[in-house]
N, C-alpha and C positions, 0 to 999 in steps of 0.2 A: 504494500500500500504506500502510495506517495501522498502525504497529508500536508495541506497548507493550514497553518494555525494563525489566526489573527487576534492580536490583543495589543491595544495601545499601551498597556502596562505589563511589563515582564521584568522580573528582578534584574537589577536593583530598583526598578520603578514600581510604584503602587504598593498594595498590601496583599490581602488574602487572595484576590482574583489572580494576581500574578503568580503567586505561589502555587495555586491550583493548576494554572496553565503549565507551569514548569514541571510539576510532578507528573502530569499526564504526558507532556511532550517527551520528557527524558525517559520515561518508562516505555512508551511506545517505540521510541528509537532503540532502546535496549532490547526490545522484542524483535527487532529486525526491520521495522518499518522506517521509511525515509520521512523525516519530519522537518518542515521549514517553518520557522516562526517569524512573522513580520510584526515588528513592534516599533516603538518610538526610540530615537536616539537621544542620549542625554550626555552632554559634556564629554567626559574622558572615556566614555564607553566606546568599544570598537563598533564600527558600522556593520561589519560582518564577522561572524564567529562560527567555527565549525568544530564539532567533536563527534567522531563516528558518524552515525546516521542523522545527527541533529545539527541543523544549521539555523543560526539566528541572524536575521537581517533587521537592522535598526535604521528606519528611514528618518531623515532630518525633517523635523517639523518645529512648531513653536512651543515645545514643552519647556517649562521654566522650573518646575519643582519635581522632586522624586515622589512626593507623597500625594500630589493632587494634579488635576488638569481641569481647566475651565472649558466652557463650550467652544471658545475661540481656538484653543489648543487642540480640542478634539476634532473640530472641523478642519484644522490644518493637517492633522494626521490622516484624516479621511482623504483629503485632496492629494497629499503626497503619496499615500499608499496606492490610491487608484492609478496615479501617474506611473509609479514604479511597476505595479503588477500588470498594468495593461501591456507592457513590453515583456516583462519577465515571464508571464504565463504563455507567451507565444513560443518560448523555447523550453519551458519547464511544464510538462503535462501532469498536472495534479489529478488525483482520483477523487478527492473530496476536500472540502474546506470546513474547518472547525472554527467558528467565529465566536469570540467572547463579547458579551453584551450585545443587545439589539442595536444600540447606538453607543459607540461608533463601529464596532466590528461588523455587525450585521449589514450596515450600509455598504461597506466595501464588499462583503460577500454577495449581496444582491446585485451589485454592479458586475461582479465577475460571472455570476450566473447568466446575466443578460449578454455579456460580451463573449463568453466562452462555453456557456452551457454547463459550468462547473456547479455540481450540486453542493449544498452546504447544510450544516447544522448550526444551531445557536446554543450557547450555554449562557444562561442568565445567572447573575450573581446577586440577585435579590431585588434591587431597587429600579431596574431598568424596564420592568413590565408594569403598566398601570394596573392597579392603583396601590402598589406597595409604597410604604413610607410617604403618604400623601402630604404631610406637613411640609416636607422639604422638596418633594418632587412634583407637586400638583401642577404648577405652571409649565414645567418641562413636559410632563405627560400630556397635558392639554395641547401644547404646541406640536408635539411629535406623535400624537395618538395614531393618526392614519398611517404614518411611516412605520411605526413599530408593529402595527397589526399586519401590514403587508409583508414585512420582513419575516414575521413569525409564520404567516400562512404560506410563504414561498419556501420556507426551509423544509428539510426532510424530517428533522427531529428538533424539538426544543428541549434541551436538557435543563432541569432545575435540581436544586440541592436539598430542599426541605419539603415536607408535606404541605405546609402552608403556602409555599411558592407554587406547588402543583395545583392546589385548589384555586389560587389566584389566576394563574394563566389559563386553566380550564374555563373559568368564568369569563375571562377576557376574550378568548377565542370562540367560545361556545361549545355546546355538547358534541357537535359533529367533528370536532378537531381534538378531542381529549386524548385520543390514542397516540397522537404525535408528540404529546408532552410527556417526557420521560424523566422519572425521578432516579437520580444516581447520587447517593450521599458522598460527601467528601471523605478523605482518608487521613491517616497518620503516617508520617515517615518514621517508622519504628526503628530504622537503622540508625537514626540520628537522635531522636527524642526518646530518652529513657532516664530513669532515676539514677542519681549518683549522690548518695547521702553523705559522702565525704565532703561534698561541696556545700552542704546545707549551712546556711548562715547561723552563727551563734546568737545573733540578734534576731528578734522577730521581724521577718522580712516579707513585704508585699510587693507585687508588681502590677502595673497597669500598662497594657501594650496596645498599640494601634494608632490610627490617625487621631489627632487632637481636634476633633470636629464635633458638632452638635449631635450627630448620630450616635457617637460613643458616650456622650454625656459625661465627660471627665470631671465636670464641676461637682457632680454628685459624689464622686470618689473623694475629691479634695474636702468637701464639706463633711463627709463621713470621717475622714482622717482628723479633721479639726476636732470633732466631737470625741473621737477615740483618744486623742492626745490629752484631753482633759482628765483622763483616768490613768493613762499609761505613757511612759516616755522611753521605753526600751524597744523601739521599733524603727524601721526605715521603710520608705516607699520609693521604688525605682519606677520612673515613668519612661517607657521605651517607645518612642514614636515622635511624630512632629505634626504640625498643622496650624491652622489659622488661630486657634485658641491658645497656643502656647504662651504668647506674651502676656495675655490676661491671666493665665494660670500661674505664671511665675510671679506676677504682681500679687495675686491672691495669697500665694505661699508667703511672700515677703510681709504683706500686711497682717497676716495672722500668725506670724512668728513660727512658721513651720520649716524654715530653712535647714534646720538640723535633722529633719526627718524626711523631707521630700527632695529627691534629686532628679533632674531632667537629663536624659542621655541622648535624646534624639533617636534617629534610626541606628540600629546596630546590626552587625552581620548575623547570619544564621547560627554560626558557631557561638557567638556571644549570647545570642538569644537562648540557646540550649543551656549555657552556664547560668543565665539569669533564672530560668525556670527551675533548674536543678537546685539552686541555692535558696529559692524563695519558698515560703510556707503557704502563701495564699496569693491567688490571682484574682483581682477585682474586676468584674465586668458590670458596667452600668449601662450598656447600650440600650437604646430604645428600639433599635432594629438591627438585625444581622441576617445574612443569608445562612450559611453554616460556617461559623467562625473557625478558621484554621488555628488561631491562637488558643482557642479553648482546647482543641484536640492536642496541640503540642504541649501545653502546660499539664493537662491531665496525664499525658504519656510520661511526663517527667515526675509524676507523683505530687504535683502541686494541687492544693485544695482550691476549689472555686467558691467565691461568693458572687452570684450572678443574677441578673434580671431574667425574666421568663421569655427569652428570645426564641425564635423559631426552632422547634425540634429539640430544645435543650432537655426536655423531660425524657427523651429517648436516649440521651447520651450519658447523663449523670445518674448516680445512685445517691439519693438524698441522705445527708448526714455522714456518708462514708467518704465521698470525694467531692461533695458540693452541698451548698444550700442556696435556695432562691430567695430573692427579695423583690419587692415591687419596684416598678419604674419610678424615677424621680424621688427616691426615698433615702436621703442620707442618714436619717435617724435609724431606719431599719438596718441599713448596711453597717452602721457603727455598732448597733446592738449585736448583730451577727458576728462582727469582728471580735467584740468583747467575749461572746460565747465561745468562739473558737480559741481565743487566747487563753481563757481560763480552763475550758473543758478539754482542749486538745493540745495546744502548743505547750502549756506548762506540764502536760503529762507525756510529752515526747511522742505524740500521735504521728503515725505515718499511714498513708493510704494503703490498704491491703494490696499486696503484690498481685494476687489473683484478679482483683478488679482492674488493675492496670493491664495485665496480660489479656484479659477478656476483651477489654476495650480495643487493644491493638489488633486482636484477631477479628473482631467485628468490623472495625473501621480500618481496614488494611488497604493502602494505596494500590498495591499490586492487584488485588481482587477488583477494586474499583476500575482500574484501567482496563482490565480484561472485559468489563462490561462495556466500556467505550469501544474497545476493539471489536467486540461482537456486533455492536450497533453499526459501526462504520462498515464492517464487512457485509452486513445484510443490505445496506444501501448500495454498495458497489455491485452486488449481485443483480441488482435491478436496473443497472445502467444500460 
């Protein structure tokens, strides 16, 4: 199989969607398939990179940040990708296209279908299908509604990652198209993310990972930490990520005297992220919306306990009280209370997440198995060409 993968965010760009694309692409390449990823170029990155069956092509567009891209930057990537692929696809005959996000990836995939008859699939990462996350995406969904629907209807398969996302896209496209909307859960890179209790911090340590944006609601975490600090002072919180809220968050930390407890690290490498999870006791999740968070999988695989909001499918991933507890959205008081409960009831008693629970999670959410599902789906499409 000769597969074209489209994603305007591929590591080191972006967050979970890029990591998902990387895991799928690398594993398909390792299975013997030829995989070409077309993504966005950023500063010191190589424009072209090859390793075995995997080729990464970074087209130059108006990308300014690693952690985000605005609509102008997305449109620029669409334009430049179309221009590049219009010529590239004349000499490179792909069997199928795997596009990430309806917009921008699906726009380019639809263009290639019209130009070359190249069949494509879409993978949604949560917010790109109306009407998920309406508070932030409403105007975008209204403006692009017709385009998104056409992209989804023209695709061979629309992959989604949670049951809630499946219900949403089924409703969006209608009952006659539910069969083409396919649920494949995300996975864990069990080769890299695993416990190492020799690295566990002697001080009570928490982490918050991801984009510092409203969707992740990092201020609820900071407010919870402020409340927790009124009773405890033997702790640290590492914030791993970046975003438009960082400056305001740093100001909040300063104004509330939390500088000794809260440290900002920006984006870190995958290897550093492993160490952070392994050394932490708790991962704090305050998100108001997630697809299926890669960070949750990775931290659980490292034996890190979760205090999390009830995001999509989380109840099918965690085991209450053993590796996680849930709190309501926008509730720093409840999060602080659960932190106190964990500190007294688990941390001070040297609690560790049961190894069997970690092993079962890695077995259930194994990337190799997930990628086999994608391979099977792509193969069936090719047989009908």
